[in-house]
C-alpha positions in Angstrom: 24.3 44.6 27.7 21.8 41.9 26.5 24.0 38.8 26.7 26.6 36.9 24.7 24.7 36.9 21.4 25.1 40.6 20.9 21.7 41.9 21.5 18.0 41.3 20.8 18.4 41.6 17.0 21.1 38.9 17.0 18.9 36.6 19.1 15.9 37.2 16.8 18.0 36.4 13.7 19.4 33.3 15.4 15.9 32.1 16.2 14.7 32.7 12.6 17.8 30.9 11.3 17.3 28.0 13.6 13.6 27.8 12.6 14.5 27.7 8.9 17.1 25.0 9.5 14.5 22.9 11.4 11.9 23.3 8.7 14.4 22.4 6.0 15.5 19.3 7.8 11.9 18.2 8.3 11.0 18.8 4.7 14.0 16.8 3.5 13.2 13.9 5.8 9.5 14.0 4.7 10.4 14.1 1.0 12.8 11.1 1.5 10.1 9.1 3.4 7.5 9.9 0.8 9.8 8.6 -1.9 10.6 5.5 0.1 6.9 4.8 0.5 6.3 5.2 -3.3 9.2 2.8 -4.0 7.8 0.3 -1.5 4.3 0.5 -3.1 5.8 0.0 -6.5 7.8 -3.1 -5.3 4.7 -4.5 -3.6 2.6 -4.0 -6.7 5.2 -5.7 -8.9 5.5 -8.6 -6.4 1.7 -9.0 -6.3 1.5 -9.0 -10.1 4.2 -11.6 -10.3 2.5 -13.8 -7.7 -0.8 -13.5 -9.6 0.8 -14.4 -12.9 2.4 -17.5 -11.2 -1.0 -18.5 -9.7 -2.7 -18.1 -13.1 -0.1 -20.3 -14.8 -0.6 -22.9 -12.1 -4.4 -22.7 -12.6 -5.0 -21.5 -9.0 -6.2 -18.0 -10.0 -8.7 -16.5 -12.5 -9.1 -12.8 -13.2 -12.5 -11.7 -14.4 -13.8 -8.3 -15.6 -14.5 -5.6 -13.1 -11.5 -6.5 -10.9 -13.0 -9.8 -9.6 -10.5 -12.6 -8.9 -11.2 -16.3 -8.1 -8.5 -18.1 -6.2 -8.4 -21.8 -5.3 -6.7 -22.8 -2.1 -7.0 -26.4 -0.8 -10.7 -27.0 -0.6 -11.6 -23.3 -0.5 -12.6 -20.9 -3.4 -11.9 -17.2 -2.6 -13.8 -14.6 -4.6 -12.3 -11.1 -4.2 -13.6 -7.8 -5.4 -12.2 -4.4 -4.4 -14.6 -4.0 -1.5 -15.5 -7.5 -0.5 -14.3 -11.1 -0.2 -16.4 -14.3 -0.3 -14.9 -17.6 0.8 -16.7 -20.8 -0.3 -15.8 -24.3 0.7 -16.0 -27.2 -1.8 -19.7 -28.1 -0.9 -20.8 -24.4 -1.2 -19.0 -24.1 -4.6 -20.9 -27.1 -5.9 -24.2 -25.6 -4.8 -23.3 -22.3 -6.5 -22.3 -24.1 -9.7 -25.6 -26.0 -9.7 -27.5 -22.8 -9.1 -25.8 -21.1 -12.0 -26.4 -24.1 -14.3 -30.2 -23.8 -13.9 
Protein backbone atom coordinates (compact mmCIF):
# COMPACT_ATOMS: atom_id res chain seq x y z
CA UNK A 1 0.00 0.00 0.00
CA UNK A 2 1.39 3.38 -1.01
CA UNK A 3 -0.51 5.73 1.28
CA UNK A 4 -3.84 7.45 1.58
CA UNK A 5 -3.83 8.95 -1.95
CA UNK A 6 -4.30 5.58 -3.57
CA UNK A 7 -0.92 4.94 -5.12
CA UNK A 8 1.86 6.60 -7.08
CA UNK A 9 -0.34 7.38 -10.10
CA UNK A 10 -2.77 9.25 -7.91
CA UNK A 11 0.10 11.20 -6.29
CA UNK A 12 1.52 12.11 -9.71
CA UNK A 13 -1.90 13.28 -10.94
CA UNK A 14 -2.37 15.35 -7.78
CA UNK A 15 1.05 16.99 -8.22
CA UNK A 16 0.28 17.78 -11.87
CA UNK A 17 -3.14 19.19 -10.91
CA UNK A 18 -1.63 21.30 -8.11
CA UNK A 19 1.03 22.60 -10.52
CA UNK A 20 -1.61 23.60 -13.05
CA UNK A 21 -3.64 25.39 -10.36
CA UNK A 22 -0.55 27.30 -9.14
CA UNK A 23 0.41 28.34 -12.69
CA UNK A 24 -3.18 29.43 -13.41
CA UNK A 25 -3.33 31.55 -10.28
CA UNK A 26 0.04 33.13 -11.08
CA UNK A 27 -1.02 33.96 -14.66
CA UNK A 28 -4.30 35.46 -13.44
CA UNK A 29 -2.54 37.68 -10.90
CA UNK A 30 0.11 38.67 -13.45
CA UNK A 31 -2.54 39.61 -16.01
CA UNK A 32 -4.45 41.63 -13.41
CA UNK A 33 -1.28 43.46 -12.30
CA UNK A 34 -0.31 44.17 -15.91
CA UNK A 35 -3.73 45.72 -16.60
CA UNK A 36 -3.53 47.77 -13.40
CA UNK A 37 -0.11 49.08 -14.48
CA UNK A 38 -1.49 50.03 -17.92
CA UNK A 39 -4.42 51.84 -16.31
CA UNK A 40 -2.05 53.67 -13.97
CA UNK A 41 0.18 54.74 -16.88
CA UNK A 42 -2.86 56.03 -18.80
CA UNK A 43 -4.08 58.03 -15.78
CA UNK A 44 -0.59 59.45 -15.23
CA UNK A 45 -0.33 60.45 -18.88
CA UNK A 46 -3.74 62.14 -18.79
CA UNK A 47 -2.85 63.95 -15.55
CA UNK A 48 0.49 65.13 -17.00
CA UNK A 49 -1.24 66.39 -20.16
CA UNK A 50 -3.86 68.22 -18.10
CA UNK A 51 -1.15 69.81 -15.95
CA UNK A 52 0.82 70.86 -19.06
CA UNK A 53 -2.30 72.41 -20.61
CA UNK A 54 -2.96 74.38 -17.43
CA UNK A 55 0.65 75.60 -17.30
CA UNK A 56 0.50 76.63 -20.98
CA UNK A 57 -2.70 78.60 -20.34
CA UNK A 58 -1.00 80.36 -17.42
CA UNK A 59 2.06 81.14 -19.56
CA UNK A 60 4.38 79.01 -17.42
CA UNK A 61 5.12 76.35 -20.10
CA UNK A 62 6.04 76.38 -23.77
CA UNK A 63 6.25 73.25 -25.93
CA UNK A 64 8.66 73.35 -28.85
CA UNK A 65 9.22 70.92 -31.71
CA UNK A 66 11.19 67.78 -30.99
CA UNK A 67 9.70 67.26 -27.54
CA UNK A 68 11.47 70.22 -25.94
CA UNK A 69 9.60 72.05 -23.19
CA UNK A 70 10.44 75.32 -21.45
CA UNK A 71 9.02 75.81 -17.96
CA UNK A 72 9.17 78.94 -15.82
CA UNK A 73 9.23 78.46 -12.07
CA UNK A 74 10.01 81.37 -9.74
CA UNK A 75 13.35 82.71 -11.03
CA UNK A 76 14.29 79.47 -12.84
CA UNK A 77 13.81 78.40 -16.44
CA UNK A 78 13.77 74.64 -16.94
CA UNK A 79 14.49 73.25 -20.40
CA UNK A 80 13.55 69.58 -20.76
CA UNK A 81 14.18 67.14 -23.56
CA UNK A 82 13.64 63.40 -23.49
CA UNK A 83 17.18 62.63 -22.33
CA UNK A 84 18.33 65.80 -20.56
CA UNK A 85 17.26 68.73 -18.42
CA UNK A 86 18.87 72.17 -18.25
CA UNK A 87 18.05 74.56 -15.40
CA UNK A 88 18.87 78.24 -15.80
CA UNK A 89 18.48 81.01 -13.28
CA UNK A 90 17.31 84.46 -14.33
CA UNK A 91 20.84 85.83 -14.91
CA UNK A 92 21.84 82.83 -17.04
CA UNK A 93 18.64 83.19 -19.05
CA UNK A 94 19.47 86.82 -19.85
CA UNK A 95 22.94 85.78 -21.04
CA UNK A 96 21.44 83.05 -23.26
CA UNK A 97 18.92 85.53 -24.73
CA UNK A 98 21.70 88.04 -25.40
CA UNK A 99 23.77 85.30 -27.03
CA UNK A 100 20.87 84.24 -29.26
CA UNK A 101 20.20 87.87 -30.21
CA UNK A 102 23.67 88.35 -31.68
